[in-house]
C-alpha positions, 0 to 999 in steps of 0.5 A: 499500500503506497502511502499518500501525503495528504494535502487540504484537498485530500482532506476535503475529499475524506471529509466529504465522503465520510459524510456522504459516501454516495456522492458522484465524482462530478459533485465530489470534485465540484464540492472540493474545488478540482475537475472530475479526472483528477478527483477521481485519481485522488479518490483511488489513490486514497482508497489504494493507500488504505485511508478509505476502507470501504463504503457502506450503507447506514441501516435502521436497525429498529426498522429492520427488527433489531430493538435492542443493543447491549454492550457486554464487558468480557473478562477472560480466564487467560490473557495469553495472546493465543487465548485473546486471539481465540476469542477474537476469532470466536467473535468473528462467528457471532453476527449479533456482535457488530463491534468487538474492541480489546481493552486495557485494564480490568476487562478484556473485550467490550462488544457491541451486541444488537438483537431483535429482542431481550429474549434473543439476546439472552439466549445469545448470552447464555448459549454463546457468549458466557459458555465460550471457552476461556470466558471468566465473567460478563457484565452487560448493560442494556442501552435506552437510547443513542444520544450520539452516533458519528462513525469515522473520525473527527475530520474537519467539515466537508463544507470548510473551504480547502486551504 
């Protein structure tokens, strides 16, 4: 992966795409103040360099029937690297787990889990998560509402003029 030195135009491209992934190349080029061909070349270079990992639709989980979001704090019996990796591989096979982060401190992992209802989550908790090899302890917190959801990173607003 070739490293690209980011300039103000690249940053504006990244900010715009992060906010509006479906924007056309022509509209993107106009928004960042360059013509379409160099804009497309820059986007492709940003993709190849790994700055842009993919494009995704943000779905409404409640409309799709996933009314429960739970965060689970997982402590393992062993923190040997092989055991940590084994747990991470296990997590990859659980579709209800949407995010998994290894933590520093008392807790080894935090999982973001979505389920259709409390019964589905409880089945997952008792038959999969707490039953998994090397899991010592799980603490869960059921969310009440989401007050802020901003995927990505805090780049300057796409509407700011490129320097």
